[in-house]
C-alpha positions as CSV (number, residue, x, y, z in Angstrom):
1,M,-9.9,18.7,-27.6
2,S,-10.6,16.7,-24.6
3,T,-10.2,17.1,-21.5
4,L,-8.4,15.0,-18.6
5,T,-10.4,14.3,-16.2
6,F,-10.8,12.6,-12.6
7,D,-13.4,11.5,-10.5
8,F,-13.1,12.9,-7.3
9,S,-16.6,12.4,-6.2
10,G,-16.9,11.7,-1.9
11,R,-13.7,13.3,-1.9
12,T,-12.9,16.6,0.4
13,A,-10.1,19.0,-0.7
14,I,-8.6,22.0,1.0
15,V,-6.4,24.7,-1.6
16,T,-4.3,27.2,0.3
17,G,-4.1,30.6,-1.3
18,A,-7.1,29.9,-3.5
19,A,-8.3,33.2,-3.8
20,R,-6.5,34.5,-7.2
21,G,-4.2,33.0,-9.8
22,I,-2.6,29.1,-9.8
23,G,-4.7,28.3,-6.8
24,L,-8.1,29.7,-7.5
25,E,-8.1,27.4,-10.7
26,L,-6.4,24.2,-9.0
27,A,-9.5,25.1,-6.8
28,R,-11.6,25.2,-9.7
29,R,-10.7,21.7,-11.3
30,L,-10.8,20.0,-7.9
31,H,-14.5,21.2,-7.4
32,E,-15.7,20.6,-11.0
33,S,-14.2,16.9,-10.8
34,G,-16.5,16.4,-8.1
35,A,-14.5,17.3,-4.9
36,A,-16.2,19.0,-1.8
37,T,-13.4,21.8,-2.1
38,F,-12.7,24.4,0.0
39,L,-11.0,27.4,-1.0
40,L,-8.7,28.8,2.0
41,D,-6.9,32.4,1.9
42,Y,-5.9,34.8,4.3
43,D,-8.0,37.4,2.3
44,G,-11.1,36.7,3.4
45,D,-13.6,38.9,1.3
46,E,-12.0,37.5,-1.8
47,V,-11.9,34.4,-1.1
48,R,-15.5,34.1,0.3
49,A,-16.4,35.7,-3.1
50,V,-14.7,33.2,-5.2
51,A,-15.8,30.3,-3.6
52,A,-19.4,31.6,-3.7
53,D,-19.1,32.2,-7.4
54,L,-17.6,29.0,-7.8
55,G,-20.3,26.7,-5.9
56,A,-17.2,25.6,-3.9
57,A,-18.0,23.8,-0.3
58,G,-16.7,26.8,1.5
59,A,-14.5,29.5,2.1
60,L,-11.4,29.1,4.9
61,V,-10.2,32.3,6.3
62,A,-6.7,31.5,7.6
63,D,-3.0,32.9,7.9
64,V,-1.2,29.5,7.3
65,A,1.7,30.7,9.3
66,Q,-0.2,30.1,12.0
67,T,-0.7,27.0,13.8
68,A,-4.2,28.1,15.4
69,D,-5.7,29.1,12.1
70,V,-4.7,26.3,10.5
71,A,-6.3,23.7,13.3
72,A,-9.3,25.8,12.6
73,A,-9.8,25.5,9.1
74,V,-9.3,21.9,8.9
75,E,-11.3,21.1,11.9
76,A,-14.2,23.6,10.0
77,C,-13.9,20.9,6.8
78,V,-13.4,18.2,8.6
79,E,-16.9,19.2,10.6
80,Q,-18.8,20.2,7.3
81,T,-17.6,17.1,5.3
82,G,-16.1,14.2,8.0
83,R,-13.2,13.6,6.4
84,L,-10.1,15.5,4.6
85,D,-8.4,13.5,1.3
86,I,-6.4,16.2,-0.4
87,V,-4.3,19.1,0.5
88,V,-2.8,21.6,-2.1
89,N,-0.1,23.6,-0.1
90,N,0.0,27.1,-2.8
91,A,-0.4,30.0,-0.1
92,G,2.4,31.9,-0.6
93,I,4.1,35.9,-0.6
94,L,6.7,37.9,-2.0
95,R,9.1,40.1,0.0
96,D,11.6,40.9,-2.3
97,A,14.8,42.6,-1.2
98,L,18.7,41.8,-2.4
99,L,20.3,39.9,0.4
100,W,21.9,42.7,2.4
101,K,18.6,44.5,2.5
102,L,16.4,41.6,3.2
103,T,15.0,42.1,7.2
104,D,14.6,39.5,9.6
105,E,10.9,40.2,9.3
106,D,11.1,39.8,5.5
107,W,12.7,36.7,5.9
108,D,10.6,35.0,8.4
109,A,7.3,36.1,6.8
110,V,8.2,34.5,3.5
111,L,9.3,31.1,5.5
112,G,6.7,31.3,7.4
113,V,4.0,31.0,4.5
114,H,5.4,28.8,2.0
115,L,7.6,26.3,3.9
116,G,5.9,26.8,7.4
117,G,2.1,26.3,6.2
118,T,3.4,23.5,4.0
119,F,4.3,22.0,7.2
120,R,1.3,23.3,9.1
121,M,-1.5,22.6,6.5
122,T,0.4,19.2,5.9
123,R,0.5,18.0,10.0
124,A,-3.0,18.8,10.8
125,A,-4.3,16.7,7.8
126,V,-2.2,13.7,8.6
127,P,-4.4,12.1,11.7
128,H,-7.5,12.2,9.0
129,F,-4.8,10.6,6.7
130,R,-4.1,8.1,8.8
131,A,-7.7,7.0,10.1
132,Q,-8.4,6.9,6.5
133,K,-5.4,5.1,5.2
134,Y,-6.1,7.7,2.3
135,G,-4.6,11.7,1.4
136,R,-3.0,13.1,-1.0
137,V,-0.8,15.8,-0.5
138,V,0.4,18.2,-3.2
139,N,2.7,21.3,-2.6
140,V,3.6,24.2,-5.0
141,T,7.2,24.7,-5.3
142,S,9.3,26.9,-7.5
143,Y,12.2,26.7,-10.4
144,T,13.7,29.5,-7.9
145,G,14.3,27.0,-5.6
146,L,16.4,24.8,-7.6
147,H,18.0,28.0,-9.6
148,G,17.9,30.9,-7.2
149,N,16.9,34.4,-8.6
150,T,18.2,37.8,-7.3
151,G,16.5,39.3,-4.7
152,Q,14.9,36.3,-4.0
153,A,16.8,34.9,-1.3
154,N,13.8,33.8,1.2
155,Y,11.7,32.7,-1.7
156,A,14.3,30.6,-2.8
157,A,15.3,28.9,0.7
158,A,11.7,28.0,1.1
159,K,11.0,26.6,-2.2
160,A,13.7,24.5,-1.8
161,G,13.3,23.8,1.6
162,L,9.3,22.4,0.0
163,I,11.4,19.9,-2.0
164,G,13.2,18.5,1.5
165,F,9.9,18.6,3.0
166,T,8.0,16.6,0.0
167,K,10.4,13.6,-0.1
168,T,10.6,13.5,3.8
169,A,6.7,13.8,4.1
170,A,5.9,11.4,1.3
171,K,8.5,8.8,3.3
172,E,7.0,9.0,6.5
173,L,3.0,9.1,4.9
174,A,3.6,6.1,2.7
175,R,2.9,3.5,5.0
176,F,-0.6,5.2,5.6
177,G,-1.7,5.1,1.7
178,V,-0.9,8.8,1.9
179,T,0.7,10.2,-1.3
180,V,3.3,13.7,-0.7
181,N,4.3,15.1,-4.2
182,A,5.3,19.0,-5.3
183,V,4.7,20.5,-8.8
184,S,7.0,23.5,-10.3
185,P,4.6,25.6,-12.3
186,N,5.3,28.1,-15.2
187,A,1.9,30.3,-15.4
188,D,1.4,33.7,-16.1
189,T,0.2,34.7,-12.7
190,R,0.2,38.4,-11.5
191,M,3.6,38.4,-10.8
192,I,4.3,38.0,-14.4
193,S,1.9,40.2,-15.4
194,S,3.8,42.9,-13.5
195,V,6.9,42.3,-15.4
196,P,7.8,45.0,-18.5
197,E,6.7,43.6,-21.6
198,E,10.0,43.8,-22.8
199,K,11.6,41.7,-20.2
200,K,8.4,39.9,-20.3
201,A,9.2,38.6,-24.0
202,E,12.8,37.7,-22.9
203,L,11.8,35.7,-20.2
204,A,9.7,33.7,-22.4
205,A,12.0,33.2,-25.2
206,L,14.1,31.4,-22.4
207,I,11.0,28.8,-22.1
208,P,11.5,26.3,-24.5
209,M,7.6,26.2,-25.3
210,G,8.3,29.9,-26.1
211,Y,5.4,31.1,-23.6
212,F,4.2,31.1,-19.8
213,A,1.1,29.1,-19.5
214,D,-2.2,30.2,-18.5
215,A,-2.7,29.2,-14.8
216,S,-5.5,26.8,-15.8
217,E,-2.9,24.4,-17.5
218,M,-1.5,23.9,-14.6
219,A,-4.4,21.9,-13.0
220,A,-4.5,19.0,-14.8
221,A,-1.0,17.4,-13.5
222,V,-2.1,18.5,-9.5
223,A,-5.4,16.6,-10.4
224,F,-3.4,13.7,-11.7
225,L,-1.0,13.7,-8.4
226,A,-4.4,14.2,-6.0
227,S,-5.9,11.7,-7.9
228,E,-6.6,8.0,-6.9
229,E,-5.1,6.8,-9.9
230,A,-1.9,8.3,-8.8
231,G,-1.3,6.2,-6.0
232,Y,1.6,4.9,-6.7
233,I,3.8,8.3,-7.0
234,T,5.2,10.0,-4.3
235,G,7.9,11.8,-3.1
236,T,8.6,13.5,-6.7
237,V,9.0,17.0,-7.9
238,L,7.2,17.6,-11.1
239,P,8.3,20.5,-13.5
240,I,5.2,22.1,-15.4
241,D,7.2,25.2,-16.8
242,G,7.4,24.0,-20.8
243,G,10.7,22.9,-20.8
244,L,12.3,25.3,-18.5
245,S,13.9,23.3,-16.0
246,M,15.4,21.0,-18.6
């Protein structure tokens, strides 16, 4: 079976939350397609190890909820390659609890990483995008952002907010040759793997395709949205979920 590829030679990319799971697979695809790819994660030891194993351009250790961390990461990336073309905002955390048990700290932490991190990374990239008259932003949202999920009011609010942010940023940045899109993935990540097999089978039965995708199956769609070929697509939310959201 042939593999869909895009040429990212001469492009520089940052993928956040890239130490494992979907983020790592997205970074792998961009790297293998020629981009100077920087893997960013809060877990310094793990992101350095996987970036070295991949042969990527570098590892960036940062908390995307912190403006100074984000600014330093973008500066380090541009210092090394002279540019920044692609930002994939994938970093996320979970702090699940029923609404009446959810603390201020857990609410703020989840929104700070998912929504605040996407805002900070995108904002930091914009001066470089504007100077180049080119840029690609791909944000990772979720089915939960549209449909909700018990025990995840903070996560659902953050992911729903990402959709509004994506569409607004797309409108504001289009004049500079920048596209901003989102994907809504459904992959067999560590979060799914921790679900008991019986419950996992029940969840898989709700998916028209009948299974949870491998994280690598998200990569082709993200690579497309990050490519030059997708230059007339902006402000969209692409489900990569086997038909779950139909």
